[in-house]
C-alpha positions in Angstrom: 82.3 151.4 76.8 78.7 150.9 77.6 76.9 148.0 79.3 73.3 146.9 79.1 71.9 144.5 81.8 68.8 142.5 80.8 66.9 140.7 83.5 65.0 137.6 82.4 62.6 135.2 84.1 63.3 131.8 82.6 61.6 128.7 83.8 64.2 126.2 85.0 63.1 123.6 82.5 63.6 126.1 79.7 67.1 127.4 80.8 69.1 125.1 78.6 67.1 126.1 75.5 67.3 129.7 76.5 71.1 129.5 76.9 71.5 127.9 73.5 69.4 130.6 71.8 71.2 133.4 73.8 74.6 132.0 72.7 73.6 132.0 69.0 71.9 135.4 69.3 74.9 137.0 71.0 77.3 135.6 68.4 75.1 136.8 65.6 74.7 140.3 67.1 78.5 140.5 67.8 79.4 139.6 64.3 76.8 141.6 62.4 75.9 144.7 64.4 78.4 147.6 64.5 79.6 148.4 68.0 78.4 145.1 69.6 81.2 143.6 71.7 79.6 140.5 73.2 77.7 139.5 76.3 77.8 137.2 79.4 75.1 135.4 81.3 74.5 135.0 85.0 71.9 133.0 87.0 70.9 134.0 90.5 72.0 131.7 93.2 68.9 132.6 95.3 66.3 132.8 92.5 67.0 130.0 89.9 64.6 131.5 87.4 66.3 134.9 87.5 68.9 135.3 84.6 70.9 138.4 83.8 72.5 138.9 80.5 75.1 141.7 80.3 76.0 143.1 76.9 79.0 145.2 76.1 78.8 147.9 73.5 81.3 150.4 72.2 78.9 153.3 72.9 75.4 154.2 73.9 74.8 155.3 70.3 75.7 151.9 68.9 73.3 150.2 71.3 70.5 152.7 70.6 70.8 152.0 66.8 70.4 148.3 67.6 67.7 148.7 70.2 65.5 150.8 68.0 61.9 149.7 68.9 62.9 147.9 72.1 62.2 144.5 70.5 65.1 143.7 68.1 64.2 140.8 65.9 67.5 139.1 66.9 66.1 138.8 70.5 62.6 137.6 69.6 63.4 133.9 70.1 64.7 134.6 73.6 61.4 136.4 74.4 59.4 133.4 73.1 60.9 131.3 75.9 61.5 133.8 78.7 59.9 137.0 80.1 62.2 140.0 79.8 61.7 141.8 83.2 63.9 144.8 82.7 66.6 146.6 80.7 69.1 148.9 82.5 72.0 150.7 80.9 75.3 151.7 82.5 78.3 153.7 81.4 81.4 151.6 82.1 83.8 153.6 84.2 86.6 151.0 84.6 87.0 147.3 83.9 89.8 145.5 85.8 88.8 142.0 84.7 91.6 139.9 83.4 
């Protein structure tokens, strides 16, 4: 498995709208893009405008096919509300979550 961590700066007053768009975007990607396995969202306890979204993919190759030009159309509504700070990729070694 493969994980992608997106860091976002989301104004506090826009976080509900961002979360709604993220939920729809995630569900659309998961149901229409081969290899997409879903995502979860975290907000920093210390920096309320800092949001992380962590996507799970079957493989790096699946994510790269989706990522293409680094601005997938599925994520453009999220970028209209928030600033994407960074994208970092990880190979999942082990997941012991239940």
